[in-house]
ZAMARGU-4260 file (C-alpha; in steps of 0.2 Angstrom, whole numbers, plus 5000, padded with zeros to 4 digits):
<rodrens>
0) 4923/4941/4729 | 4915/4927/4742 | 4931/4917/4745 | 4940/4935/4746 | 4928/4941/4760
5) 4929/4923/4771 | 4951/4925/4770 | 4952/4942/4774 | 4939/4940/4789 | 4950/4928/4801
10) 4965/4941/4797 | 4955/4954/4803 | 4947/4949/4820 | 4965/4941/4823 | 4974/4960/4819
15) 4960/4965/4831 | 4963/4955/4846 | 4982/4959/4842 | 4978/4978/4844 | 4969/4971/4861
20) 4985/4965/4867 | 4997/4978/4862 | 4983/4994/4869 | 4981/4982/4886 | 4999/4980/4888
25) 5003/4997/4883 | 4992/5002/4898 | 4998/4990/4911 | 5016/4997/4907 | 5008/5014/4909
30) 5000/5010/4926 | 5016/5002/4933 | 5026/5017/4930 | 5015/5028/4939 | 5013/5016/4953
35) 5033/5016/4955 | 5033/5034/4955 | 5025/5032/4971 | 5042/5026/4978 | 5047/5043/4979
40) 5031/5049/4983 | 5035/5038/4998 | 5051/5045/5003 | 5047/5062/5002 | 5034/5061/5013
45) 5043/5049/5026 | 5058/5062/5024 | 5047/5076/5026 | 5039/5072/5041 | 5056/5067/5051
50) 5071/5075/5055 | 5084/5081/5043 | 5097/5071/5053 | 5089/5054/5047 | 5085/5062/5028
55) 5098/5052/5021 | 5093/5038/5030 | 5074/5036/5024 | 5081/5040/5005 | 5092/5025/5006
60) 5079/5015/5016 | 5066/5017/5000 | 5078/5014/4987 | 5084/4998/4993 | 5069/4993/5001
65) 5063/4994/4981 | 5078/4987/4975 | 5077/4970/4987 | 5059/4970/4982 | 5062/4967/4964
70) 5075/4956/4962 | 5066/4946/4978 | 5049/4946/4971 | 5055/4944/4951 | 5065/4928/4960
75) 5052/4918/4970 | 5038/4931/4979 | 5029/4932/4961 | 5028/4911/4963 | 5022/4911/4979
80) 5008/4924/4978 | 5002/4916/4960 | 5009/4899/4958 | 4996/4887/4957 | 4986/4885/4975
85) 4994/4872/4987 | 4985/4869/5005 | 4969/4872/5002 | 4973/4892/4995 | 4985/4897/5006
90) 5000/4896/4995 | 5007/4894/4976 | 5016/4884/4971 | 5034/4892/4974 | 5045/4883/4962
95) 5032/4886/4946 | 5036/4904/4942 | 5054/4905/4951 | 5065/4916/4944 | 5050/4919/4931
100) 5056/4921/4913 | 5039/4919/4901 | 5036/4928/4885 | 5018/4922/4885 | 5005/4932/4883
105) 4986/4933/4888 | 4976/4951/4887 | 4995/4956/4891 | 5012/4949/4891 | 5019/4940/4908
110) 5034/4951/4909 | 5021/4967/4911 | 5010/4958/4923 | 5025/4954/4936 | 5031/4972/4932
115) 5016/4976/4939 | 5014/4964/4953 | 5032/4970/4958 | 5029/4989/4960 | 5013/4984/4972
120) 5024/4973/4982 | 5036/4987/4985 | 5025/4999/4992 | 5020/4986/5004 | 5037/4985/5011
125) 5038/5004/5011 | 5026/5007/5018 | 5033/4998/5035 | 5047/5012/5034 | 5037/5026/5042
130) 5032/5017/5058 | 5049/5014/5063 | 5058/5028/5057 | 5072/5037/5065 | 5077/5024/5077
135) 5080/5008/5065 | 5097/4998/5060 | 5098/5000/5041 | 5106/4983/5041 | 5088/4976/5050
140) 5077/4985/5038 | 5088/4978/5024 | 5084/4962/5030 | 5064/4965/5033 | 5064/4972/5015
145) 5070/4954/5009 | 5056/4946/5020 | 5040/4953/5016 | 5043/4952/4996 | 5047/4933/5000
150) 5035/4927/5011 | 5024/4941/5022 | 5018/4949/5005 | 5017/4937/4992 | 5006/4922/5005
155) 4994/4935/5009 | 4992/4939/4992 | 4990/4924/4984 | 4974/4922/4997 | 4964/4936/4985
160) 4975/4938/4969 | 4979/4923/4968 | 4964/4912/4968 | 4969/4907/4984 | 4954/4906/4998
165) 4948/4921/5002 | 4945/4925/4985 | 4935/4907/4984 | 4927/4915/4999 | 4921/4931/4988
170) 4931/4943/4998 | 4933/4959/4988 | 4948/4970/4988 | 4950/4977/4971 | 4970/4985/4971
175) 4975/4984/4989 | 4967/4993/5003 | 4973/4976/5013 | 4980/4963/5001 | 4995/4980/5000
180) 4992/4993/5012 | 4985/4986/5027 | 4998/4971/5026 | 5014/4984/5025 | 5003/4994/5041
185) 5002/4980/5053 | 5020/4973/5049 | 5023/4992/5053 | 5012/4991/5072 | 5022/4973/5076
190) 5040/4983/5072 | 5034/5000/5082 | 5030/4991/5096 | 5047/4981/5097 | 5056/4997/5093
195) 5048/5007/5106 | 5047/5026/5103 | 5060/5037/5099 | 5072/5045/5114 | 5062/5062/5121
200) 5044/5056/5112 | 5036/5052/5130 | 5040/5062/5145 | 5040/5056/5162 | 5020/5058/5166
205) 5019/5048/5151 | 5011/5062/5139 | 5017/5061/5122 | 5027/5075/5114 | 5028/5082/5096
210) 5043/5080/5088 | 5040/5089/5072 | 5045/5085/5053 | 5057/5095/5047 | 5051/5101/5029
215) 5031/5100/5027 | 5037/5107/5008 | 5044/5091/5006 | 5029/5081/5015 | 5017/5089/5003
220) 5025/5086/4986 | 5027/5067/4993 | 5007/5066/4996 | 5004/5075/4979 | 5015/5062/4969
225) 5007/5050/4979 | 4988/5056/4973 | 4997/5058/4954 | 5002/5038/4956 | 4985/5032/4963
230) 4979/5033/4947 | 4989/5020/4939 | 4988/5009/4957 | 4968/5009/4955 | 4964/5011/4938
235) 4977/5000/4934 | 4972/4986/4943 | 4958/4984/4930 | 4973/4975/4918 | 4964/4983/4903
240) 4960/4995/4894 | 4950/4989/4875 | 4930/4990/4876 | 4921/4992/4893 | 4936/4993/4900
245) 4940/5012/4897 | 4923/5014/4907 | 4928/5006/4919 | 4945/5016/4920 | 4936/5033/4919
250) 4924/5027/4932 | 4940/5021/4945 | 4947/5037/4941 | 4934/5046/4949 | 4930/5038/4964
255) 4948/5039/4968 | 4949/5055/4967 | 4933/5059/4974 | 4936/5051/4990 | 4955/5058/4992
260) 4949/5074/4993 | 4934/5069/5003 | 4947/5065/5015 | 4957/5080/5012 | 4944/5091/5014
265) 4936/5082/5032 | 4953/5080/5041 | 4956/5098/5040 | 4940/5101/5047 | 4941/5091/5059
270) 4956/5098/5063 | 4948/5114/5061 | 4938/5110/5076 | 4947/5100/5086 | 4964/5111/5087
275) 4957/5129/5082 | 4967/5130/5066 | 4967/5117/5052 | 4984/5106/5054 | 4993/5105/5035
280) 4999/5088/5040 | 4985/5080/5046 | 4975/5086/5030 | 4989/5079/5020 | 4988/5061/5029
285) 4967/5066/5028 | 4971/5064/5008 | 4981/5049/5009 | 4969/5042/5020 | 4955/5042/5006
290) 4966/5035/4995 | 4970/5019/5003 | 4951/5017/5011 | 4944/5018/4993 | 4957/5008/4982
295) 4948/4991/4990 | 4932/4995/4982 | 4933/5009/4968 | 4927/4998/4956 | 4912/4993/4965
300) 4904/5009/4972 | 4893/5023/4964 | 4904/5041/4965 | 4894/5048/4980 | 4897/5032/4989
305) 4917/5034/4987 | 4914/5055/4993 | 4904/5044/5009 | 4921/5032/5010 | 4932/5048/5009
310) 4924/5059/5022 | 4922/5043/5036 | 4941/5039/5031 | 4946/5057/5035 | 4935/5059/5049
315) 4942/5045/5058 | 4960/5049/5054 | 4965/5061/5066 | 4958/5051/5080 | 4967/5038/5075
320) 4983/5047/5075 | 4978/5051/5093 | 4973/5035/5098 | 4989/5026/5095 | 5000/5043/5099
325) 4994/5048/5116 | 4984/5032/5121 | 4993/5015/5116 | 5010/5026/5114 | 5014/5017/5100
330) 5026/5031/5092 | 5021/5031/5071 | 5033/5045/5064 | 5022/5048/5049 | 5006/5042/5054
335) 5009/5026/5042 | 4997/5014/5054 | 4983/5026/5054 | 4984/5029/5037 | 4985/5012/5029
340) 4981/5000/5041 | 4964/5009/5050 | 4959/5018/5032 | 4964/5000/5023 | 4955/4992/5037
345) 4939/5003/5036 | 4940/5005/5015 | 4939/4987/5014 | 4924/4984/5028 | 4915/4998/5019
350) 4915/4988/5002 | 4902/4977/5013 | 4892/4993/5013 | 4893/5001/4998 | 4896/4990/4985
355) 4882/4993/4970 | 4881/4973/4968 | 4882/4964/4987 | 4883/4981/4997 | 4874/4984/5012
360) 4864/4999/5007 | 4857/4992/4991 | 4848/4977/4997 | 4864/4965/4997 | 4862/4958/5018
365) 4877/4956/5030 | 4885/4943/5019 | 4898/4952/5010 | 4903/4962/5025 | 4903/4949/5034
370) 4916/4942/5023 | 4926/4957/5022 | 4928/4958/5040 | 4933/4939/5039 | 4948/4945/5026
375) 4951/4960/5037 | 4955/4949/5053 | 4964/4935/5044 | 4977/4946/5035 | 4979/4958/5051
380) 4983/4943/5060 | 4995/4935/5048 | 5005/4952/5044 | 5006/4958/5063 | 5011/4939/5070
385) 5023/4937/5055 | 5031/4954/5057 | 5030/4953/5078 | 5042/4936/5075 | 5052/4942/5061
390) 5059/4958/5072 | 5058/4949/5089 | 5072/4938/5078 | 5081/4952/5074 | 5083/4962/5088
395) 5089/4946/5096 | 5103/4942/5083 | 5106/4956/5073 | 5100/4969/5084 | 5083/4980/5077
400) 5087/4998/5087 | 5103/5009/5084 | 5113/5015/5101 | 5107/5030/5108 | 5121/5041/5104
405) 5118/5035/5084 | 5098/5042/5086 | 5104/5059/5094 | 5115/5064/5084 | 5108/5056/5068
410) 5108/5041/5059 | 5113/5049/5044 | 5133/5051/5048 | 5132/5036/5058 | 5125/5023/5046
415) 5127/5032/5030 | 5144/5044/5031 | 5132/5054/5024 | 5121/5069/5026 | 5106/5074/5015
420) 5109/5093/5015 | 5125/5103/5017
</rodrens>
């Protein structure tokens, strides 16, 4: 009997480990599929918030930035982001995982990890589309889609998630308020500045004119899809679903949902008080602002802290949109810079305030807040700087902006030979 028990125990332990790996793998794949579903969410938000004559172009951009991004990130982007650190943690070895093909596994299969990271890379890329909508050459956008998933996103991503210098410093960004969302936003800011505003956006007196989107129904549907997909984005970043990880996943889902709700309500109240009516477009963006802001610290803050983060993000969002639109003269058709850049930076900084272990409000002092500021600034400078160089080069070579007649009559027919609606 003792011999039987001795023989059986290791087999049971091995089976349990195998079961854990299978559960973790399935959870991460499910999260991957949820995050991929955010891609049509972004497409619908951008399409709904812009004019009908450019809808096919917007859908095509969102399709192709994912397609190009998936291939480029598999080929070399993943290696740059997760290869062994070189140059003091500035970049991963670009050849270590080149054209990645590994059937190995730790807590989950390597293939699954690549897929999960790929959909995150695609998110960073597609954020840029909204800030540069309705006036960008499709060919220039394709080149950008390659460069952001080849160089811009993987290098700054390595600084934190690849074990690079920011990770070694103690920077915290659980699911990517800065590493994903702000990267896309700051690249988009560079592009919007170089492109200039859409025709008719600013009058001779310099005042901004509203250019309404053609279908807020699409925009609202897109936001609900994004909100739903965020339950893969944030809880999925736990990377495991066994043991105590299930508790963490539940908490992360809760903090994510609370921040989004608080952001939407606060933005609605601000617009109601400021403009005498509750504005749907800014309320939708308020929900997204809350989601982006909580992404950095969804694992580290309490539910109450998540509500406060959502309130702060939702309150700042309308003023940020107005600041860029009316004072900085940056034409951002969907508010991507405010939603993903400002809210992403804000949420990352607030980890240093509300973190239950190291936050300022919990006796941690200013150390973590300072580290968070270093991360926000360094990633922002990198993303904006690289985006500015890229779009300047594209403007001088391929061309960045469509001709005036194309912009006035719509990119759908001139760029793609078809309309989104018949």
